[in-house]
C-alpha positions in Angstrom: 0.0 0.0 0.0 1.1 3.6 -0.4 -0.2 7.2 -0.1 -1.6 6.9 -3.6 -4.4 4.9 -2.0 -7.6 6.9 -1.9 -8.6 8.7 1.3 -11.9 6.8 1.3 -9.9 3.5 1.4 -7.5 4.7 4.1 -10.0 6.2 6.5 -11.8 3.0 7.6 -8.5 1.1 7.8 -6.9 3.8 10.1 -9.9 4.6 12.3 -11.9 1.4 12.6 -12.2 0.5 16.3 -10.6 3.8 17.5 -12.2 5.5 20.5 -11.2 9.1 19.8 -10.3 10.7 16.4 -9.7 14.5 16.9 -10.7 15.3 14.3 -11.8 13.0 11.5 -12.1 16.0 9.2 -8.5 17.0 9.9 -7.3 13.5 9.3 -9.2 13.3 6.0 -7.7 16.6 4.9 -4.2 15.5 5.7 -4.6 12.2 4.0 -5.8 14.1 1.0 -2.6 16.1 0.7 -0.9 13.1 -0.9 2.2 13.1 1.2 3.4 10.6 3.8 2.2 11.7 7.2 4.4 11.7 10.3 2.6 9.4 12.8 4.0 9.6 16.3 3.8 7.1 19.1 5.7 7.5 22.3 6.7 4.8 24.8 8.6 5.1 28.0 11.0 2.2 28.5 10.0 1.6 32.1 9.9 -2.2 31.9 11.7 -4.9 29.9 8.7 -6.4 28.1 6.2 -5.1 25.5 2.8 -6.7 26.1 -0.3 -7.3 24.1 -1.9 -4.2 25.5 0.7 -1.9 23.9 0.7 -4.1 20.8 -2.9 -2.8 20.2 -1.6 0.7 19.4 1.6 -0.6 17.7 -0.6 -2.5 15.2 -2.6 0.6 14.6 0.7 2.4 13.8 1.6 -0.5 11.4 -1.7 0.2 9.5 -0.4 3.8 8.9 2.9 2.4 7.7 1.0 0.0 5.3 -0.8 3.0 3.9 2.5 4.6 3.1 3.0 6.8 6.1 6.0 7.2 8.4 6.0 5.8 11.9 7.8 8.1 14.3 8.6 6.1 17.4 9.6 8.2 20.4 11.6 6.2 23.0 11.0 8.3 26.2 14.4 7.8 27.7 14.1 11.2 29.4 10.4 11.1 30.3 10.9 7.7 31.8 12.9 9.3 34.5 9.7 11.0 35.6 7.2 8.3 34.8 3.9 8.9 33.0 1.3 9.7 35.7 -1.6 8.5 33.6 -4.0 6.3 35.5 -1.6 6.3 38.5 -2.7 6.6 42.1 0.8 7.3 43.3 4.1 8.6 42.0 6.1 6.0 40.0 9.5 4.9 41.3 12.5 6.5 39.6 14.6 4.3 37.3 18.3 4.6 36.7 19.7 5.6 33.3 21.2 2.1 32.9 17.9 0.5 33.5 16.2 2.8 31.0 18.8 2.2 28.3 18.6 -1.6 28.7 14.8 -1.5 28.4 15.0 0.9 25.4 17.2 -1.6 23.5 14.9 -4.4 24.3 11.9 -2.4 23.1 13.4 -1.7 19.7 14.1 -5.4 19.2 10.6 -6.4 20.2 8.8 -3.6 18.3 10.3 -4.5 15.0 8.3 -7.8 15.2 5.2 -5.6 14.6 6.4 -2.4 12.8 8.0 -2.3 9.4 11.7 -1.6 10.2 12.5 -0.1 6.8 14.3 3.3 7.5 11.9 4.9 5.0 8.9 3.7 7.1 10.3 3.9 10.7 12.0 6.7 12.5 13.2 6.0 16.0 14.0 9.0 18.2 14.9 9.4 21.9 13.4 12.4 23.6 16.6 13.0 25.5 17.8 14.6 22.3 15.8 17.7 23.0 14.6 17.4 26.6 18.1 16.4 28.0 19.7 19.6 26.7 17.2 22.1 28.2 18.5 24.5 30.8 16.4 26.1 33.5 15.3 28.9 31.3 14.0 26.4 28.7 12.1 24.5 31.4 10.5 27.7 32.8 9.5 28.8 29.3 7.9 25.4 28.7 6.1 25.4 32.1 4.7 28.9 31.3 2.8 27.5 28.3 0.0 26.0 30.6 -1.5 26.5 34.0 -1.8 24.4 37.1 -5.6 24.5 36.8 -5.3 23.0 33.3 -3.1 20.2 34.6 -5.6 19.5 37.4 -8.3 18.9 34.8 -6.7 15.5 34.4 -8.9 12.9 36.1 -6.0 11.1 37.8 -4.4 14.3 39.1 -7.7 15.7 40.4 -8.5 12.4 42.2 -5.0 12.4 43.8 -5.3 16.0 44.8 -8.7 15.6 46.3 -7.5 12.5 48.3 -4.4 14.3 49.5 -2.1 12.0 47.7 1.2 13.7 46.7 1.7 14.9 43.1 5.3 15.8 42.3 6.0 18.9 40.3 7.9 16.7 37.8 4.6 14.8 37.2 2.8 18.0 36.4 5.5 18.7 33.8 5.1 15.3 32.2 2.2 16.2 29.7 4.2 19.2 28.6 7.3 17.1 28.0 5.3 14.6 25.9 3.6 17.4 24.1 7.0 19.0 23.3 8.0 15.8 21.6 5.2 16.4 19.1 6.6 19.9 18.4 10.1 18.6 17.9 9.2 15.9 15.4 6.5 17.9 13.8 3.9 15.1 14.2 0.9 15.1 11.9 -0.9 12.4 13.9 -0.2 11.0 17.4 -1.5 7.6 18.6 -2.1 6.4 22.1 -4.4 4.5 24.4 -7.4 6.3 25.9 -5.4 7.0 29.0 -3.2 9.2 26.9 -5.9 11.5 25.6 -5.0 14.4 27.9 -1.3 14.2 27.0 -2.0 14.0 23.3 -4.3 17.1 23.4 -1.5 19.0 25.2 0.6 18.2 22.1 -2.0 19.8 19.9 -2.0 22.9 22.2 1.8 23.3 22.1 2.0 22.8 18.3 -0.5 25.6 17.8 1.4 27.9 20.2 4.6 27.2 18.1 2.9 27.9 14.8 2.6 24.3 13.7 -0.6 22.6 12.5 -2.0 20.7 15.5 -1.6 17.0 15.3 -4.6 14.7 14.8 -5.2 12.6 17.9 -6.3 9.0 17.6 -6.8 6.8 20.7 -7.3 3.0 20.9 -9.0 1.0 23.7 -7.1 -0.2 26.7 -6.8 -4.0 26.7 -8.1 -5.4 29.9 -5.5 -7.6 31.7 -5.7 -11.3 32.3 -7.1 -10.8 35.8 -9.9 -8.5 34.7 -13.3 -10.0 35.2 -14.9 -8.0 32.4 -14.3 -5.2 29.9 -14.0 -2.6 32.8 -11.2 -4.4 34.6 -7.7 -3.0 35.2 -5.7 -2.5 32.0 -2.9 -4.9 31.0 0.4 -3.8 32.5 3.7 -5.2 33.6 3.4 -3.6 37.1 0.0 -5.3 37.6 1.4 -8.7 36.6 -1.6 -9.3 34.3 0.1 -9.2 31.0 1.2 -11.3 28.1 4.5 -10.3 26.7 5.1 -10.4 22.9 8.5 -11.9 23.5 7.4 -14.5 26.0 7.8 -18.2 25.2 5.0 -19.6 23.0 3.8 -22.0 25.7 3.6 -19.2 28.2 1.7 -17.0 25.8 -0.8 -19.7 24.9 -1.4 -20.8 28.5 -1.9 -17.2 29.7 -4.4 -16.5 27.0 -6.4 -19.7 27.7 -6.9 -18.3 31.3 -8.8 -15.2 30.3 -12.4 -14.9 31.5 -15.1 -15.6 28.9 -16.3 -12.0 29.3 -13.0 -10.8 27.7 -13.2 -13.0 24.6 -14.7 -10.5 22.3 -12.2 -7.8 23.2 -9.3 -10.1 22.8 -10.6 -11.5 19.4 -10.9 -7.9 18.2 -7.6 -6.4 19.4 -4.9 -9.1 19.8 -5.3 -11.4 16.8 -4.7 -9.2 13.7 -7.3 -11.3 11.8 -9.3 -9.5 9.0 -12.2 -7.6 10.5 -14.7 -9.9 8.6 -13.3 -13.0 10.3 -13.4 -11.3 13.7 -17.0 -10.3 13.2 -17.9 -13.9 12.2 -16.4 -15.4 15.3 -18.0 -12.8 17.6 -21.4 -13.5 16.0 -20.9 -17.2 16.4 -20.0 -16.8 20.1 -23.1 -14.7 20.7 -25.3 -17.2 18.8 -23.8 -20.1 20.9 -22.5 -21.9 17.8 -18.8 -21.3 18.8 -17.8 -22.6 22.3 -15.8 -20.1 24.3 -13.0 -22.7 24.8 -12.6 -23.1 21.0 -12.6 -19.4 20.5 -9.8 -19.0 23.1 -7.8 -21.8 21.5 -8.1 -20.1 18.0 -7.2 -16.7 19.5 -4.3 -18.0 21.5 -2.9 -19.9 18.6 -3.2 -16.9 16.3 -1.3 -14.7 18.8 1.5 -17.3 19.1 1.8 -17.5 15.3 2.0 -13.6 15.2 5.0 -13.5 17.5 6.7 -16.8 16.9 6.0 -17.7 13.3 3.4 -19.8 11.4 2.9 -23.2 13.0 4.1 -22.1 16.5 0.5 -21.8 17.7 -0.3 -25.4 16.9 2.9 -26.5 18.7 1.9 -24.4 21.8 -1.6 -25.9 21.8 -0.2 -29.4 21.6 2.1 -28.6 24.6 -0.8 -27.1 26.5 -2.9 -30.2 26.0 0.0 -32.4 27.1 0.1 -30.7 30.4 -3.5 -29.7 31.0 -5.5 -32.5 29.3 -3.1 -35.5 29.6 -1.4 -34.3 32.8 2.1 -35.0 31.4 5.3 -32.9 31.6 6.0 -30.5 28.8 8.5 -31.7 26.3 10.6 -28.6 26.8 11.6 -27.6 30.3 14.1 -24.9 30.8 17.2 -25.5 32.8 17.9 -23.1 35.6 21.5 -22.9 36.8 22.0 -22.4 40.6 25.4 -22.1 42.3 26.2 -24.9 44.7 25.5 -24.1 48.4 26.6 -25.7 51.7 24.0 -27.1 54.0 20.3 -26.9 53.2 18.3 -24.3 51.2 14.6 -23.6 51.8 12.4 -24.6 48.9 11.0 -21.1 48.8 14.5 -19.7 48.2 15.1 -22.2 45.4 11.8 -21.1 43.7 12.7 -17.5 44.0 16.3 -18.0 42.8 14.9 -20.1 39.8 12.6 -17.3 38.8 9.4 -19.3 39.6 8.2 -16.9 42.2 8.5 -13.1 42.4 9.4 -13.0 46.1 10.2 -15.3 49.0 6.8 -14.5 50.6 4.9 -15.5 47.4 7.0 -18.6 47.1 6.1 -19.6 50.7 2.4 -18.9 50.0 2.4 -21.1 46.9 4.0 -24.0 48.8 1.5 -23.9 51.6 -1.4 -23.7 49.2 -0.3 -26.8 47.4 0.8 -25.1 44.2 4.3 -26.5 44.1 5.6 -29.9 42.9 9.1 -31.4 42.9 9.4 -34.2 40.4 5.6 -34.5 40.3 5.2 -34.7 44.1 3.2 -32.0 45.8 5.1 -30.2 48.5 3.1 -28.3 51.1 5.9 -27.5 53.6 8.8 -25.1 53.0 11.4 -27.8 53.7 15.2 -27.6 53.3 17.0 -29.3 50.3 20.7 -29.9 49.9 22.4 -29.2 46.6 22.9 -32.8 45.7 19.3 -33.7 46.3 18.1 -30.8 44.1 20.4 -31.3 41.0 18.3 -32.5 38.0 15.0 -32.2 39.7 12.0 -30.6 38.0 10.1 -27.9 39.8 6.5 -27.0 38.9 4.6 -24.0 40.1 1.0 -23.9 39.2 0.1 -25.2 35.8 2.4 -23.3 33.5 5.7 -22.7 35.3 8.4 -25.4 35.1 12.1 -25.5 35.6 14.8 -28.2 35.9 17.4 -27.3 38.5 21.1 -27.6 37.5 23.6 -27.1 40.4 27.0 -25.6 39.5 29.7 -27.0 41.6 
């Protein structure tokens, strides 16, 4: 596809399923200019994984690329030091520059599994290029472009202010910094989730103040996380632990997606599969009519996602592995080895689980053991007992239904 495609063909491709388009008339006018648009998407590298929730807007950006437009990806290595306050009830922890750089590199590697990496179609920028060189005078000039009252119009800020929850001055500056990114890259369009609407509109405001044409704003729905009971549940995020990473192993992706509540099926069919809209509509209609069982719909959806990120045929392999464990109650064919250093004396099983990456904390590991969620070589363990290194070497640990590891002791 290219920008020679008619506006009438591009509009439904680019706006279908969007929540906000501000404004459709402006987007239509810019598409009619016959030049590649600069379509901005910003992401702060605050975690190591890109998940399916963010992939929703990334796939929207890919549609713009397929229509011949230029994706301008902003890695917020400077704004990540502040942390986006959108939908936050407290200030985010501050990350080190080394952490941010490591995450940024990981993001680029993962993003190119969705976006066209051709230099003519993708421009990757870091906002430290312009924000990192500002002096105090520049910061004050930027801050003068809005008011505290305007910032407190944000729902998350107003709730925190009313509840007496601290809001740092740097957080108040965040929307201005994100908006300044739009000025610096001269964005024609900016994409984001619905939680980004305020920030995106600040970009329009700053562009107008700087004599640029204000960017078109297009928002996409927030994908509800795995733990959400319905379409109004908490959004998918790494911090909430309710996510499916696009770089996760295929068996992990498939198993997580099979766990979603039936109430989320339509949303997931619509936003995570990349199927043609006609096929999505048919499956949703069959679900509503009762001719498609929710379990079969989940299997098809999970397999499609695994194929997207691991290649054709990977979904079928993941489904087979899933059935081996969950239907036939067998071990997976592939179990990752986890290397642990040899230790003297005994080590509590909870510490082993945490060291092997099977539990996020010692407390959670202990809870899983007591609740009967841990097996060693197939035997359920319900007491946090000590193991010596020799007894552990080569044993298979299982936590829940999806987490497995074979312990290898380095002597």
